C-alpha positions in Angstrom: 21.9 26.7 -70.4 20.5 25.8 -73.7 22.5 23.1 -75.0 23.0 24.9 -78.7 25.3 23.4 -81.5 26.8 25.1 -84.2 25.8 28.5 -83.4 28.0 30.1 -85.6 26.2 28.9 -88.4 24.5 31.5 -90.1 21.1 30.4 -91.9 20.3 30.8 -95.2 17.4 33.0 -95.9 15.4 33.1 -99.3 12.3 35.0 -98.4 10.1 37.2 -101.4 9.6 40.7 -98.7 9.1 42.9 -102.3 6.3 45.6 -101.5 3.0 44.7 -103.2 2.9 47.5 -106.3 0.3 50.1 -106.2 -3.2 49.0 -107.8 -4.6 50.7 -111.3 -5.9 54.4 -110.6 -8.9 55.7 -113.3 -12.1 55.1 -114.4 -13.0 51.0 -114.8 -12.8 49.6 -118.2 -15.2 46.9 -117.0 -17.5 47.8 -114.0 -20.0 44.9 -113.2 -22.2 45.2 -110.4 -24.4 42.4 -108.2 -24.9 40.8 -111.8 -27.0 37.8 -111.9 -28.8 35.0 -114.8 -30.1 32.4 -114.7 -31.0 29.6 -117.3 -34.7 27.4 -117.0 -34.9 28.0 -112.9 -31.0 27.5 -112.2 -29.1 30.3 -111.3 -25.9 29.9 -113.3 -24.2 33.5 -111.9 -24.7 34.9 -108.4 -24.0 38.2 -107.6 -20.8 38.8 -109.3 -19.1 42.2 -108.8 -15.9 43.1 -110.3 -14.1 45.9 -112.2 -11.0 45.8 -114.6 -8.8 49.0 -114.9 -7.1 50.2 -117.8 -3.6 48.1 -118.6 -5.0 45.3 -116.5 -5.0 41.7 -116.6 -8.0 39.9 -114.8 -8.5 36.5 -114.3 -11.2 34.7 -113.6 -10.6 31.6 -112.5 -12.2 28.4 -111.9 -13.2 25.0 -113.2 -16.1 24.5 -116.2 -19.8 25.3 -114.7 -18.8 28.1 -112.4 -20.2 31.2 -114.5 -17.2 32.3 -116.7 -18.4 32.2 -120.0 -21.8 33.4 -118.6 -20.1 36.5 -117.0 -18.4 37.2 -120.4 -21.2 36.4 -122.3 -23.1 39.4 -120.0 -19.9 41.9 -120.5 -20.5 41.5 -124.3 -23.9 42.1 -124.5 -24.7 38.9 -125.9 -26.9 38.3 -122.9 -28.8 40.2 -120.3 -28.5 40.2 -116.3 -31.9 38.8 -114.7 -30.4 41.6 -112.2 -27.7 44.3 -111.6 -25.3 46.6 -114.1 -22.3 46.6 -115.8 -20.8 48.8 -117.6 -17.8 48.3 -120.5 -15.8 51.2 -121.9 -18.4 53.2 -120.1 -21.4 52.1 -121.8 -24.2 49.2 -121.3 -22.8 46.5 -123.7 -27.0 46.2 -124.8 -26.3 49.4 -126.7 -22.9 49.1 -128.3 -22.1 51.3 -130.7 -20.0 50.5 -133.9 -17.0 51.8 -132.3 -17.3 50.8 -129.3 -17.2 47.3 -130.5 -14.3 47.6 -133.0 -12.2 48.3 -129.9 -13.4 45.2 -128.0 -11.6 41.5 -129.1 -13.9 38.9 -128.6 -12.5 35.0 -128.4 -15.4 32.8 -127.2 -14.7 29.1 -126.5 -16.2 27.9 -129.6 -15.7 28.3 -133.3 -17.9 31.3 -134.6 -16.2 31.7 -138.0 -16.9 30.0 -141.1 -15.7 26.6 -141.7 -15.6 26.9 -145.7 -12.8 29.6 -145.4 -9.3 29.2 -145.2 -7.3 30.0 -142.4 -6.0 33.2 -143.6 -9.6 34.5 -145.1 -11.1 33.9 -141.8 -9.0 36.3 -140.4 -8.9 38.6 -143.2 -12.5 38.9 -143.0 -12.2 39.8 -139.3 -10.1 42.1 -139.7 -12.4 43.7 -142.1 -15.8 43.7 -139.9 -13.4 44.9 -137.1 -12.5 48.2 -139.5 -9.0 47.4 -140.2 -7.8 49.7 -143.3 -7.1 47.6 -146.4 -3.1 48.5 -145.9 -3.1 47.6 -143.0 -4.5 43.9 -143.3 -2.1 41.8 -144.7 0.3 42.8 -142.1 -1.8 42.1 -139.1 -3.1 39.0 -140.3 0.3 37.5 -140.9 1.5 38.8 -137.7 -1.4 37.0 -135.6 -0.9 34.1 -138.0 2.6 33.6 -136.8 1.6 34.4 -132.8 -0.7 32.0 -132.7 1.7 29.6 -135.0 -0.7 29.0 -137.8 0.9 30.9 -140.6 2.4 27.6 -141.7 -1.6 26.2 -142.5 -2.9 29.7 -143.4 -4.4 28.3 -147.0 -6.2 25.1 -145.2 -10.0 24.8 -144.8 -10.9 25.7 -141.2 -12.8 22.8 -140.9 -9.7 20.7 -141.6 -8.3 22.2 -138.2 -8.1 20.3 -135.0 -10.0 21.5 -132.1 -7.0 23.1 -130.6 -5.8 25.0 -134.0 -9.5 26.0 -134.3 -9.5 27.9 -130.7 -5.8 29.6 -131.8 -7.4 30.6 -135.2 -10.3 32.4 -132.9 -7.5 33.8 -130.5 -5.8 35.2 -133.8 -9.0 36.8 -135.0 -9.7 38.5 -131.9 -6.3 39.9 -131.8 -6.2 41.1 -135.8 -7.7 44.6 -135.0 -5.6 44.9 -131.8 -8.1 45.7 -129.4 -8.4 48.2 -126.4 -10.3 45.2 -124.6 -9.8 41.8 -124.5 -12.4 39.0 -123.7 -11.0 35.4 -124.2 -12.6 32.6 -122.8 -9.8 29.8 -122.0 -8.0 30.9 -124.7 -5.1 28.4 -123.9 -7.1 25.1 -123.8 -5.5 22.1 -125.4 -2.3 24.4 -126.0 1.5 23.2 -125.5 2.9 24.4 -123.1 5.2 26.6 -124.9 3.0 27.9 -127.1 0.8 28.9 -123.7 4.0 30.7 -122.4 4.1 32.7 -125.7 0.7 33.6 -126.0 0.7 34.6 -122.0 3.7 36.8 -123.2 1.6 38.4 -125.6 -0.8 39.2 -123.5 2.0 40.8 -121.2 2.7 43.0 -124.2 -0.6 44.0 -124.1 -0.9 45.2 -121.0 2.1 47.0 -121.0 1.0 48.9 -124.1 -2.3 49.6 -121.1 -4.9 47.5 -122.6 -6.9 45.8 -120.5 -7.7 41.6 -120.4 -10.4 39.8 -118.9 -8.9 36.3 -119.3 -11.2 33.1 -118.1 -8.9 29.7 -117.5 -9.3 26.3 -115.7 -5.0 26.4 -115.8 -5.0 27.6 -112.3 -0.9 28.1 -112.2 -2.0 30.7 -114.9 -3.2 33.1 -112.3 0.3 33.7 -111.6 0.6 35.5 -115.0 -2.4 38.3 -114.0 -2.3 41.3 -112.0 -6.4 40.3 -110.2 -7.5 37.2 -110.1 -11.1 36.1 -109.3 -12.0 32.4 -108.4 -15.5 31.3 -109.0 -16.9 28.2 -107.8 -21.0 27.3 -108.1 -21.5 30.4 -109.9 -19.6 33.1 -107.4 -17.3 35.1 -107.1 -15.5 33.4 -103.8 -12.5 35.4 -103.9 -10.7 38.2 -105.4 -7.0 40.1 -105.6 -3.6 39.9 -106.7 -2.2 36.4 -106.5 -0.3 36.9 -102.8 -3.2 38.2 -101.5 -5.1 34.9 -102.3 -2.2 33.1 -101.1 -2.5 35.1 -97.9 -6.1 35.0 -97.8 -6.0 31.0 -98.4 -3.3 30.3 -95.9 -3.5 32.8 -92.9 -0.4 34.8 -93.6 3.0 34.4 -95.2 4.4 30.7 -95.2 7.9 30.0 -94.4 10.0 26.9 -94.3 12.8 26.7 -91.8 15.2 23.5 -91.7 16.9 22.9 -88.7 20.6 20.5 -88.5 18.6 18.1 -86.3 15.7 16.6 -84.4 16.1 18.3 -81.1 12.4 18.9 -80.0 9.3 19.6 -81.6 9.9 22.8 -83.3 6.7 22.9 -84.0 5.8 23.2 -80.8 8.9 26.0 -80.0 7.8 28.1 -82.7 3.9 28.6 -81.7 4.6 30.9 -79.3 6.1 33.2 -81.0 4.6 36.5 -81.8 3.0 36.2 -84.8 2.6 32.8 -85.6 -0.6 31.7 -87.2 0.2 27.9 -87.0 3.2 25.4 -87.6 3.3 22.1 -88.7 6.3 19.4 -89.5 6.1 18.1 -92.6 9.7 16.3 -91.9 11.5 15.6 -88.8 14.3 18.4 -89.6 12.2 20.8 -91.0 8.9 23.0 -89.8 6.4 24.7 -91.5 5.4 28.0 -89.7 2.6 30.3 -91.1 2.8 34.0 -90.0 1.0 37.1 -90.1 3.9 38.9 -91.3 7.2 37.6 -92.5 9.6 40.2 -92.5 9.1 40.8 -88.6 8.7 37.1 -87.4 11.8 35.2 -88.9 14.1 37.2 -86.7 12.2 36.1 -83.2 11.6 32.3 -85.2 15.2 31.8 -85.6 16.0 33.3 -82.0 13.2 30.9 -80.6 14.5 27.7 -82.3 18.3 28.1 -81.4 17.7 29.1 -78.0 15.8 25.6 -77.9 19.0 23.8 -78.6 18.1 23.4 -82.7 20.5 25.0 -85.5 18.8 26.7 -88.1 20.4 26.1 -91.5 18.0 27.7 -93.9 14.9 29.8 -94.2 12.7 30.0 -97.3 9.3 31.3 -97.9 6.7 28.5 -98.9 5.1 29.5 -102.4 1.4 27.3 -102.4 0.6 26.3 -105.6 -2.9 27.9 -107.2 -4.2 24.0 -106.9 -3.7 24.0 -103.1 -5.0 28.0 -102.9 -8.0 27.6 -105.1 -8.9 24.7 -103.1 -8.2 26.1 -99.5 -10.3 29.1 -100.8 -13.7 26.9 -101.9 -13.3 25.0 -98.6 -13.1 27.8 -96.8 -16.3 29.2 -98.7 -17.8 26.2 -98.6 -17.0 24.3 -95.2 -16.7 21.0 -96.1 -13.6 19.2 -97.1 -13.4 19.0 -100.7 -12.4 15.3 -102.8 -10.5 15.5 -106.3 -13.7 13.9 -107.5 -15.6 16.9 -106.2 -13.5 19.4 -108.5 -14.3 16.6 -111.4 -17.9 16.7 -110.7 -18.2 20.6 -110.7 -16.0 20.4 -113.4 -18.6 18.4 -115.9 -21.8 20.5 -114.9 -23.4 23.9 -116.0 -22.6 26.2 -118.7 
């Protein structure tokens, strides 16, 4: 008979088991197949294949030099691929007509606006280029400048703005015509967390209106805001999927934390024999972290096995790894090498 302590205590279970939402249907807004691009005999983009659906926020995430900006330039028609093909809104970007261009918003990393014009003049000029009717321009210009918190400085010359404010201005100019498809290259770089959250709320609103967005970022945590995410490393798309799918791919399944009342046994060894357990470890004396194929199926069996071994289970919760953890694990799986923080910093300083 097992020495069970406090078996009348019911464990607190906090696990998110919501079913995944179905993927969008219909023809893709962006359809890239096998894109490759090199500069001076250096390949910066390797066999990139991805699609973006109507109403979808697709996040292209990775350090500087991983090929994100080059991918956007190919999709916007600024560059021609060395191999592969891409269609955007059903057309080859090299042959966009005026109507198609007006349906697209593009925010680059660098400033392409006139530095001698004021903030308001630059956005008004962009609205005219995109074909916004004169009677709509005033309202649209004010709307995007308020969104990017630039309305109070609307009369300042663009050249006098800080780098972060110039990036906000570039985003305002890309949004002023309410594009059907937005390409935004690191739109939240160097912004404070409050404004970052405000912009992502706006991006979600665009998605709710069936507009499509392809957004690049070095802020790995922003993956949570995307419908699907592509992780890039050294010019290659090394993983792709919904945020939760990438977590499962990185860790091999669902990750569950179980807290027990006392250190009765080696809990990791106890649960390792349970069906569906991929791995187990003990981050603390009174807890065990278990990776399982399916949390919903495995949790009742884990609780039963631990209590039969003499432990009292106090709580069960699903561990949500940060996307920093996910990203590093996926890179290590792809490269077969352990990645140090110094190597990550080196990758961020190389390439285009």
